C-alpha positions as CSV (number, residue, x, y, z in Angstrom):
1,M,104.2,67.2,96.1
2,S,104.0,65.0,99.1
3,N,100.8,65.2,101.1
4,S,102.8,66.9,103.9
5,L,103.8,69.9,101.8
6,I,100.4,71.5,101.6
7,K,98.8,71.0,104.9
8,K,95.4,72.4,106.0
9,T,96.3,74.3,109.2
10,D,93.0,75.9,110.2
11,D,89.3,75.5,109.5
12,S,87.4,78.2,111.4
13,V,83.9,78.4,110.1
14,V,81.6,80.2,112.7
15,T,79.4,83.2,112.6
16,R,76.3,84.3,114.6
17,T,73.6,86.6,113.4
18,R,70.3,87.7,114.9
19,E,68.2,85.9,112.3
20,H,70.3,82.7,112.2
21,P,71.9,80.4,114.8
22,I,75.6,79.6,114.5
23,A,76.3,78.3,111.1
24,E,79.2,76.2,110.0
25,R,80.6,75.8,106.5
26,T,83.8,74.3,105.4
27,P,84.3,74.6,101.6
28,T,85.7,71.5,100.0
29,V,89.0,71.7,98.1
30,D,91.0,69.6,95.7
31,I,94.8,70.3,95.5
32,G,96.8,69.3,92.5
33,E,100.4,69.6,91.4
34,S,102.0,69.8,87.9
35,T,105.6,70.4,86.9
36,N,105.1,74.2,87.1
37,E,102.5,74.9,89.7
38,Y,100.1,73.8,92.4
39,V,96.4,74.3,91.9
40,I,93.7,74.6,94.6
41,V,90.1,74.3,93.5
42,M,87.4,75.2,96.0
43,D,83.6,74.9,95.7
44,L,82.0,78.2,96.6
45,P,78.5,78.2,95.1
46,G,76.4,81.3,95.4
47,L,79.3,83.7,96.1
48,V,80.7,86.5,93.9
49,P,84.4,87.3,93.7
50,E,84.0,90.3,96.0
51,D,82.9,87.8,98.8
52,V,86.3,86.1,98.8
53,D,89.6,87.3,100.3
54,I,92.8,85.5,99.5
55,T,96.1,86.3,101.2
56,F,99.6,84.8,100.8
57,G,102.4,85.4,103.3
58,S,104.8,83.6,105.6
59,E,104.4,80.5,103.5
60,K,100.7,80.3,104.2
61,L,97.7,80.8,101.9
62,E,94.5,82.0,103.5
63,I,91.1,81.9,101.8
64,K,88.2,83.5,103.6
65,G,84.8,84.9,102.9
66,R,81.1,85.1,103.7
67,S,78.2,83.3,102.2
68,L,75.0,85.3,102.3
69,N,71.8,83.4,101.6
70,E,69.3,86.2,101.5
71,T,65.5,85.8,101.5
72,R,63.4,87.8,99.2
73,N,62.1,90.9,100.8
74,D,58.5,90.4,99.5
75,A,58.2,86.9,100.9
76,T,57.5,85.7,104.5
77,C,60.0,83.0,105.4
78,L,58.1,79.8,106.4
79,R,61.2,77.6,106.8
80,G,64.8,78.8,106.8
81,E,67.5,76.2,106.4
82,R,69.9,78.3,104.3
83,T,72.4,80.1,106.5
84,I,74.8,83.0,106.6
85,A,78.3,81.6,107.2
86,D,81.8,82.9,107.4
87,F,84.5,80.5,106.3
88,R,88.3,80.5,106.5
89,R,90.8,77.9,105.1
90,T,94.5,78.2,105.7
91,F,97.1,76.1,104.0
92,D,100.7,75.7,105.1
93,L,102.9,76.0,102.0
94,Q,106.2,75.6,103.8
95,G,108.7,73.9,101.6
96,C,106.7,74.4,98.4
97,S,108.8,77.3,97.1
98,I,105.9,79.3,95.6
99,D,106.5,82.4,93.4
100,G,104.1,84.7,95.4
101,Q,104.2,87.5,92.8
102,R,102.6,85.2,90.1
103,I,99.7,83.7,92.2
104,A,96.5,84.0,90.3
105,A,92.9,83.3,91.2
106,G,89.7,82.9,89.1
107,Y,86.1,82.3,89.9
108,E,83.6,80.7,87.5
109,L,80.2,79.0,88.1
110,G,80.7,78.6,91.8
111,V,84.3,77.3,91.6
112,L,87.3,79.2,92.8
113,T,90.6,78.1,91.2
114,I,93.9,79.4,92.6
115,R,97.2,78.8,90.7
116,L,100.4,78.8,92.7
117,P,103.4,78.9,90.4
118,K,106.5,77.2,91.6
119,S,109.6,79.3,91.8
120,E,112.4,78.4,89.4
121,S,114.5,76.9,92.1
122,A,111.6,74.4,93.0
123,K,111.1,73.1,89.5
124,A,112.6,69.7,88.7
125,R,115.4,69.9,86.1
126,R,117.5,67.4,84.3
127,I,121.1,67.4,85.1
128,E,123.4,66.1,82.4
129,V,126.2,63.8,83.4
130,T,129.5,64.6,81.7
């Protein structure tokens, strides 16, 4: 994979609530490639799988969600630095030949892992010379 194949195309990370000012959050990602797939690993501490929405279409992968840092109801907040933040990351997969039917995602210990299998036509193959 060349760096130009998977391009970040949009980082919109803004929300406003009554209790909190505008909050910004851009989850960090690592992108890797093996012979059979691309792998995106994103840090999303404190979320549950239901907080994350992943869509794939038109050669773009979009990951969005909401981080809710709630205060205990029985405590008075003396200082509030944790925020409520929406996030969205979009990746341009044009030219990557992804098998969209086999994309899989898992979430464990605050880390989201998305596996993007390459279509058979995108995999390298050895050509025998006769």
